C-alpha positions in Angstrom: -33.8 -17.9 15.3 -33.6 -18.9 18.9 -34.6 -22.1 20.6 -34.8 -22.6 24.4 -33.6 -25.9 25.8 -34.3 -26.6 29.5 -33.0 -29.6 31.4 -34.8 -31.3 34.2 -32.8 -29.5 37.0 -32.1 -26.2 35.3 -33.6 -23.1 36.9 -34.0 -21.1 33.7 -33.9 -21.8 30.0 -30.6 -21.9 28.1 -30.7 -20.2 24.7 -29.2 -21.8 21.6 -28.8 -20.1 18.3 -29.9 -21.9 15.1 -29.4 -20.2 11.8 -29.5 -21.0 8.1 -29.0 -19.5 4.7 -29.6 -20.5 1.1 -26.8 -22.2 -0.9 -25.3 -19.8 -3.4 -22.3 -17.6 -4.1 -21.7 -17.3 -0.3 -20.4 -20.9 -0.3 -19.6 -22.9 2.8 -17.1 -20.5 4.4 -19.8 -18.6 6.4 -21.3 -21.8 7.7 -17.9 -23.1 8.9 -17.2 -19.8 10.7 -20.6 -19.8 12.4 -20.2 -23.4 13.5 -16.7 -22.7 14.8 -18.2 -19.8 16.9 -20.7 -22.3 18.5 -23.7 -21.6 16.3 -25.7 -24.3 14.6 -25.8 -23.3 10.9 -27.3 -25.1 8.0 -27.0 -24.4 4.3 -30.4 -24.9 2.6 -31.1 -26.2 -0.9 -33.0 -23.3 -2.6 -34.9 -25.6 -4.9 -36.5 -27.5 -2.0 -37.8 -24.5 -0.1 -41.6 -24.6 0.3 -43.3 -21.9 -1.8 -46.8 -20.5 -1.8 -48.3 -19.9 -5.2 -50.4 -17.0 -4.0 -47.5 -14.8 -2.8 -46.5 -12.1 -5.3 -44.2 -10.0 -3.1 -40.6 -11.0 -2.5 -38.1 -9.1 -0.4 -35.0 -9.9 1.6 -36.9 -9.4 4.9 -39.8 -11.7 3.8 -37.4 -14.3 2.6 -35.5 -14.3 6.0 -38.7 -14.6 7.9 -39.9 -17.5 5.7 -36.5 -19.3 6.1 -36.7 -18.9 9.9 -40.2 -20.2 10.1 -39.6 -23.1 7.8 -36.3 -24.0 9.6 -38.1 -24.0 13.0 -40.8 -26.2 11.5 -38.2 -28.6 10.1 -39.4 -28.2 6.5 -36.0 -27.3 5.0 -33.5 -29.6 3.4 -29.9 -28.9 4.4 -27.1 -29.6 1.8 -24.0 -31.5 2.7 -21.1 -29.2 3.8 -17.7 -30.8 2.7 -14.4 -30.2 4.4 -12.0 -27.7 3.0 -9.8 -30.3 1.2 -12.8 -32.0 -0.5 -14.2 -28.6 -1.6 -10.8 -27.7 -3.0 -10.6 -31.0 -5.0 -14.1 -30.3 -6.2 -13.2 -26.8 -7.4 -10.2 -28.3 -9.3 -12.3 -31.0 -11.0 -14.9 -28.4 -11.9 -12.2 -26.2 -13.4 -11.0 -29.1 -15.5 -14.6 -29.7 -16.7 -14.8 -26.0 -17.7 -11.6 -26.3 -19.6 -12.9 -29.4 -21.3 -16.0 -27.5 -22.4 -13.8 -24.7 -23.7 -11.8 -27.2 -25.6 -14.9 -28.7 -27.3 -16.0 -25.2 -28.3 -12.8 -24.3 -30.1 -12.6 -27.7 -31.7 -16.2 -27.3 -33.0 -15.4 -23.8 -34.4 -12.3 -25.0 -36.2 -13.9 -28.2 -37.6 -16.9 -26.2 -38.9 -14.6 -23.6 -40.5 -12.9 -26.4 -42.4 -16.1 -28.1 -43.4 -17.5 -24.8 -44.6 -14.6 -24.5 -46.9 -14.8 -28.0 -48.3 -11.9 -29.5 -46.3 -13.0 -33.0 -45.1 -10.6 -35.2 -43.1 -10.2 -38.6 -44.8 -9.5 -40.5 -41.6 -11.9 -42.1 -39.1 -10.9 -40.7 -35.7 -10.6 -36.9 -35.2 -8.6 -34.8 -32.8 -5.7 -37.1 -32.6 -2.1 -36.5 -33.7 -2.8 -37.5 -37.3 -5.9 -35.2 -37.5 -4.0 -32.2 -36.1 -1.1 -32.9 -38.6 -3.6 -32.9 -41.4 -5.1 -29.6 -40.3 -1.6 -28.1 -40.1 -0.9 -29.0 -43.7 -4.0 -27.4 -45.1 -3.5 -24.1 -47.0 -5.8 -21.4 -48.2 -5.3 -18.9 -51.1 -6.7 -16.1 -49.0 -4.4 -14.8 -46.3 -7.3 -14.0 -44.0 -8.5 -17.7 -44.1 -5.0 -18.9 -43.6 -4.8 -16.8 -40.5 -8.1 -18.1 -39.2 -6.8 -21.7 -39.7 -3.6 -21.0 -37.8 -5.4 -19.1 -35.0 -8.0 -21.9 -34.6 -5.4 -24.6 -34.5 -3.4 -22.7 -31.9 -6.5 -22.2 -29.8 -7.2 -26.0 -29.9 -3.7 -26.8 -28.9 -3.7 -24.3 -26.0 -7.1 -25.6 -24.8 -5.9 -29.2 -24.9 -2.7 -28.2 -23.0 -4.8 -26.6 -20.3 -6.9 -29.7 -19.9 -3.8 -31.9 -19.7 -2.2 -29.7 -17.1 -5.4 -29.6 -14.9 -5.7 -33.4 -15.2 -2.1 -33.9 -14.1 -2.5 -31.5 -11.2 -5.7 -33.3 -10.2 -3.8 -36.6 -10.1 -1.0 -35.1 -7.9 -3.4 -33.5 -5.3 -5.7 -36.4 -5.2 -2.9 -38.8 -4.1 -2.7 -37.2 -0.7 -6.5 -36.8 -0.3 -8.2 -38.9 2.4 -10.7 -40.1 -0.2 -8.0 -41.4 -2.5 -8.6 -45.1 -1.6 -12.3 -44.7 -2.7 -11.3 -43.0 -5.9 -9.0 -45.9 -6.7 -11.5 -48.5 -5.8 -14.2 -47.0 -8.1 -11.9 -47.4 -11.0 -12.3 -51.2 -10.9 -15.7 -50.6 -12.5 -15.9 -50.6 -16.3 -16.4 -47.1 -17.7 -15.1 -45.4 -14.5 -11.6 -44.1 -15.0 -9.7 -41.6 -12.9 -11.5 -38.4 -13.8 -15.0 -39.9 -13.5 -14.1 -41.5 -10.1 -12.6 -38.4 -8.6 -15.5 -36.3 -9.8 -18.1 -38.6 -8.3 -16.3 -38.7 -5.0 -15.7 -35.0 -4.8 -19.2 -34.0 -5.8 -20.9 -36.5 -3.4 -18.5 -35.9 -0.5 -19.6 -38.5 2.1 -21.4 -41.6 1.0 -22.2 -42.5 4.6 -25.2 -40.1 4.5 -27.0 -42.5 2.2 -28.4 -45.3 4.2 -29.3 -47.4 1.1 -28.5 -47.4 -2.6 -31.9 -46.0 -3.5 -31.1 -42.9 -1.5 -28.0 -42.3 -3.6 -29.9 -42.9 -6.8 -32.5 -40.4 -5.8 -29.8 -37.9 -4.8 -28.5 -37.8 -8.4 -32.0 -37.8 -9.9 -31.9 -41.3 -11.6 -35.1 -42.6 -10.0 -38.4 -42.3 -12.0 -41.1 -39.8 -11.2 -44.3 -41.1 -9.6 -47.8 -39.7 -9.3 -50.0 -41.9 -7.1 -53.6 -41.2 -6.2 -55.5 -43.9 -4.4 -55.2 -47.2 -6.3 -53.9 -45.5 -9.4 -50.1 -45.2 -9.9 -48.5 -43.4 -12.8 -44.8 -43.4 -13.4 -42.7 -41.1 -15.6 -39.2 -40.2 -16.6 -36.4 -39.8 -14.2 -36.6 -36.9 -11.8 -33.3 -35.2 -12.9 -32.9 -33.6 -9.4 -29.7 -33.3 -7.4 -26.3 -33.3 -9.0 -26.6 -33.1 -12.8 -22.9 -33.5 -13.3 -22.6 -36.8 -11.5 -25.8 -38.0 -13.3 -24.3 -37.1 -16.7 -21.1 -39.0 -15.9 -22.8 -42.1 -14.8 -25.0 -42.2 -18.0 -21.9 -41.8 -20.1 -20.2 -44.6 -18.2 -23.2 -46.9 -18.6 -22.7 -46.9 -22.4 -19.6 -49.0 -21.8 -21.7 -52.0 -20.7 -22.8 -52.7 -24.3 -19.7 -54.8 -24.6 -19.4 -58.4 -23.3 -18.0 -58.7 -19.7 -14.3 -59.2 -19.7 -11.2 -58.1 -17.7 -9.5 -55.8 -20.2 -5.9 -54.7 -19.9 -7.0 -51.3 -18.7 -9.3 -52.6 -16.0 -6.6 -55.1 -14.8 -4.1 -52.2 -14.5 -6.6 -50.1 -12.6 -7.5 -53.0 -10.3 -4.0 -53.4 -9.0 -3.8 -53.2 -5.2 -7.6 -53.0 -4.9 -9.3 -55.2 -2.3 -10.7 -58.5 -3.6 -14.1 -57.6 -2.3 -14.2 -54.5 -4.4 -13.0 -56.4 -7.5 -15.8 -58.9 -6.9 -18.4 -56.1 -6.8 -17.0 -54.6 -10.0 -17.1 -58.0 -11.9 -20.6 -58.6 -10.7 -21.5 -55.1 -12.0 -20.1 -56.0 -15.4 -22.2 -59.1 -15.8 -25.4 -57.7 -14.4 -25.4 -54.4 -16.2 -24.5 -55.9 -19.5 -27.3 -58.5 -19.2 -29.7 -55.8 -18.1 -28.8 -53.5 -21.0 -29.2 -56.4 -23.5 -32.6 -57.4 -22.1 -33.9 -53.8 -22.3 -32.7 -53.4 -25.9 -34.0 -56.8 -26.9 -37.5 -55.7 -25.7 -37.4 -52.7 -28.0 -36.5 -50.1 -25.3 -35.2 -46.8 -26.5 -31.4 -47.0 -26.2 -31.1 -43.8 -24.2 -33.8 -44.9 -21.8 -32.1 -48.3 -21.4 -28.7 -46.8 -20.7 -30.3 -44.5 -18.1 -31.8 -47.5 -16.4 -28.3 -49.1 -16.4 -26.8 -45.9 -15.0 -29.2 -46.1 -12.1 -28.0 -49.6 -11.2 -24.4 -48.5 -11.7 -25.0 -45.9 -9.0 -26.1 -48.7 -6.8 -22.8 -50.6 -7.4 -20.8 -47.3 -6.7 -22.7 -47.0 -3.4 -21.9 -50.7 -2.6 -18.2 -50.1 -3.2 -18.2 -47.0 -1.0 -19.6 -49.0 1.8 -17.0 -51.7 1.3 -14.3 -49.1 1.4 -15.6 -47.6 4.6 -15.6 -51.1 6.2 -12.1 -51.8 5.0 -10.8 -48.4 6.2 -12.2 -48.9 9.7 
């Protein structure tokens, strides 16, 4: 696509090249190279591209023309392009999340194998050292089943080792990251430990693109749907748009606010060397979110819906801390 810009004293127009492509397997490398070459390039969110319900023909040429027309009309939404280091940290935390999912799969397979054969663990907490010791002492009369047990236990141990190694590597590489102060500051919040903090920061990238907390809440899909026609307004469940991984983490973190507000030993250790302003925001979050959750549950609200509402407010406190960290850094 070409646009022509003409100044007040220029004799002829000066062409400028504007281009875009859909986000996908191409990644951000192409956009960085085009921008380095002097081209204005945007990466477009595919889910927000306008579509006509009457069109039944889809080709690469038609898609390119539609992108060019919509881009010229300003109807496309560009996604945020992170720098190379932030993208690398994000790839690493996503690799850890994939390893965690693989660990859950092999644990589930082994536990169901034991349950299917009538082996029930007498303890309360599973997948700790005592549980794995109990599994290792189990024996089967059939050699085939004994081999399945040994193989399953080895798979669990290897998967856990992989998760631990990726977590440790993530800690090492995050220490020299320019966003490390924000990662540490977010850990002053209850329910936000290192992995959650680094995942939120790496996935979001730059919080400065959100002018207000509601923008960040909408970005991760925690705001309710709305259908308004004239004087009639009808709400609905959350939109579930944007980054589902961040939304899931914040909902999981919101469950921690069932407990009474207090500065636990873990929170005090995580709050060492964090600015007093950030600690004040985190303590305010503890009190407000706990009271909010108790009020919703007391009114008979569904627990999952109540926790989702608390997660939305938790996103607002995360946004507030990010703004505070930006002011402190400047």
